[in-house]
C-alpha positions as CSV (number, residue, x, y, z in Angstrom):
1,M,-104.2,18.7,-76.6
2,N,-107.5,20.4,-76.5
3,P,-108.4,23.2,-78.7
4,Q,-107.5,26.1,-76.3
5,G,-103.9,24.9,-76.2
6,Y,-104.0,23.5,-72.6
7,P,-103.0,19.9,-71.9
8,Q,-105.7,17.4,-71.1
9,Q,-106.6,16.7,-67.5
10,G,-104.5,14.0,-65.9
11,Y,-101.4,14.4,-68.2
12,P,-98.2,16.1,-66.9
13,Q,-97.6,19.7,-68.0
14,Q,-95.0,20.1,-70.6
15,P,-92.3,22.8,-70.4
16,G,-93.5,26.2,-71.7
17,Y,-97.1,25.5,-70.9
18,G,-99.2,26.3,-67.9
19,A,-97.9,27.4,-64.5
20,P,-94.3,28.3,-64.2
21,Q,-92.0,25.8,-62.8
22,P,-90.5,26.4,-59.3
23,P,-86.8,27.1,-59.3
24,P,-84.6,24.1,-58.6
25,P,-83.7,23.6,-55.0
26,K,-80.5,25.5,-53.8
27,K,-77.4,23.4,-53.3
28,G,-75.2,23.8,-50.2
29,M,-72.3,26.1,-49.9
30,S,-69.8,25.9,-52.8
31,G,-66.3,24.6,-52.2
32,C,-64.6,27.8,-53.2
33,L,-66.7,29.8,-50.7
34,L,-66.0,27.3,-47.9
35,A,-62.2,27.4,-48.6
36,A,-62.3,31.3,-48.7
37,L,-64.0,31.3,-45.3
38,I,-61.5,28.9,-43.8
39,V,-58.5,30.8,-45.2
40,G,-60.0,34.1,-44.0
41,G,-60.6,32.7,-40.5
42,I,-57.0,31.4,-40.2
43,G,-55.7,34.8,-41.6
44,L,-57.7,36.7,-39.0
45,V,-56.4,34.5,-36.1
46,L,-52.8,35.1,-37.4
47,C,-53.3,38.8,-37.5
48,I,-54.6,38.8,-34.0
49,V,-51.6,36.8,-32.8
50,V,-49.1,39.0,-34.6
51,G,-50.9,42.2,-33.4
52,V,-50.7,41.1,-29.8
53,F,-47.0,40.2,-30.1
54,V,-46.2,43.5,-31.7
55,W,-48.1,45.4,-29.0
56,K,-46.4,43.6,-26.2
57,A,-42.9,44.1,-27.8
58,T,-43.7,47.8,-28.4
59,K,-44.8,48.2,-24.8
60,A,-41.6,46.5,-23.5
61,I,-39.3,48.5,-25.7
62,T,-41.0,51.8,-24.8
63,A,-40.8,51.0,-21.1
64,A,-37.0,50.1,-21.4
65,A,-36.3,53.4,-23.4
66,E,-38.2,55.4,-20.8
67,E,-36.2,53.7,-18.0
68,G,-33.0,54.3,-19.9
69,L,-33.7,58.0,-20.2
70,N,-34.2,58.2,-16.5
71,A,-31.6,55.6,-15.3
72,P,-29.1,56.5,-12.6
73,G,-26.2,58.3,-14.1
74,T,-28.1,60.0,-17.0
75,A,-28.1,63.4,-15.2
76,E,-24.3,63.1,-14.7
77,L,-23.7,62.3,-18.3
78,R,-25.8,65.4,-19.4
79,K,-23.6,67.5,-17.0
80,A,-20.5,66.0,-18.7
81,G,-21.6,67.3,-22.1
82,C,-24.3,65.0,-23.5
83,D,-27.4,66.7,-24.9
84,A,-29.3,63.3,-24.5
85,A,-28.1,60.4,-22.5
86,V,-29.6,56.9,-22.4
87,I,-28.4,54.0,-20.3
88,M,-29.8,50.6,-21.5
89,D,-29.5,47.3,-19.6
90,L,-29.5,44.8,-22.5
91,S,-30.4,41.9,-20.1
92,K,-33.9,43.5,-19.7
93,L,-34.5,43.3,-23.4
94,S,-33.2,39.7,-23.8
95,S,-36.6,38.3,-23.1
96,L,-37.8,39.7,-26.5
97,F,-34.5,39.8,-28.4
98,D,-31.1,38.3,-28.0
99,A,-29.6,41.8,-27.9
100,G,-26.4,40.8,-26.1
101,A,-25.3,38.4,-28.8
102,T,-25.8,40.7,-31.8
103,S,-23.1,43.2,-30.8
104,G,-20.4,40.7,-30.3
105,S,-19.4,42.3,-27.0
106,T,-19.6,41.0,-23.5
107,A,-21.1,44.3,-22.2
108,G,-24.5,44.2,-20.7
109,I,-25.0,47.9,-20.4
110,V,-24.9,50.5,-23.1
111,V,-24.2,54.1,-22.1
112,S,-25.1,56.2,-25.1
113,C,-24.5,60.0,-25.5
114,A,-26.0,62.1,-28.2
115,V,-24.5,65.6,-28.9
116,N,-26.3,68.3,-31.0
117,A,-24.6,69.8,-33.9
118,G,-22.3,72.6,-33.0
119,H,-21.6,71.3,-29.4
120,T,-18.4,69.8,-28.4
121,A,-18.6,66.0,-27.8
122,P,-17.2,64.6,-24.6
123,T,-14.8,61.7,-24.8
124,C,-15.8,58.1,-24.1
125,D,-13.2,58.1,-21.3
126,D,-14.7,61.1,-19.6
127,L,-18.1,59.6,-19.8
128,A,-17.0,56.3,-18.4
129,K,-15.6,58.1,-15.4
130,A,-18.7,60.1,-14.9
131,Y,-20.9,56.9,-15.1
132,V,-18.7,54.9,-12.6
133,K,-18.8,58.0,-10.3
134,A,-22.6,58.1,-10.5
135,V,-23.2,54.3,-10.4
136,P,-20.3,52.9,-8.4
137,T,-21.3,49.2,-9.0
138,P,-22.6,48.7,-12.5
139,G,-22.3,45.0,-12.2
140,N,-21.3,44.3,-15.9
141,N,-18.9,45.5,-18.4
142,F,-20.4,48.5,-20.1
143,V,-20.1,50.2,-23.6
144,V,-19.9,54.0,-23.9
145,Q,-20.6,55.5,-27.2
146,V,-20.8,59.1,-28.3
147,T,-22.7,60.1,-31.4
148,P,-23.0,63.6,-32.8
149,Q,-26.3,64.6,-34.4
150,G,-26.6,63.1,-37.9
151,G,-23.2,61.5,-37.8
152,L,-21.5,58.2,-36.9
153,A,-20.2,57.4,-33.3
154,T,-17.1,59.3,-32.6
155,C,-16.1,56.6,-30.1
156,K,-17.4,53.3,-28.8
157,K,-15.4,51.7,-26.1
158,V,-15.9,48.8,-23.6
159,Y,-15.1,49.3,-19.9
160,S,-15.0,47.1,-16.9
161,P,-17.4,47.7,-14.0
162,K,-14.7,49.7,-12.3
163,G,-14.3,52.0,-15.3
164,T,-11.0,50.5,-16.7
165,F,-10.7,50.6,-20.5
166,L,-10.9,47.2,-22.1
167,R,-11.1,47.7,-25.8
168,D,-12.3,49.8,-28.7
169,D,-15.5,48.4,-30.0
170,R,-15.9,50.2,-33.3
C-alpha cells in the first residue's frame, strides 16, 4: 500500500477500500412467489366458474318462482282462501337439481298455499278441486300443501291429474 492508504496501481481493490462494490445481480423469481401466483390464478378461475354457476342457478330459480306466482290456477287458489299461491312444475327445475327425487313422491307439480295468521286455512281437498277446475289437464300427479304463516303445513296431499286423492304425503 502506498502512504495515502490507497492500493497500488494494477492491484485489485480489497473490500472496504476504494469505490463501493455494485450489488450482486438479482436472482429470478423465488419459488414461493411463483407457487403463490399459480395458486392465486387457479383460485381466481375457480371463483369465476362458481360465480357463473351461482348466477345462472339464481336466474333460473327466480324465473321459476316468478312463473309459479303467475301460473294458471293461482288466481283461483287465492279466491279459495290462499293469501299467497305458488304452482311449481318440478320438471322445469330438474335441469339444475334433481327436485323430483328428493321428496319421494311421484308428483311433478307442487301447489302451495300460504295463509296469513288469523285467516282460516282452506283444506287441501278444496284447493285440489279449485286447481283441477282452473287447469283441467295438469298432466302429472300434483301435491297440494297448505301452510299457515310461521307454522308447519296443515296438510300435504298427493292427487291424480283428475283431482282424485291418492295419499297423504306428510
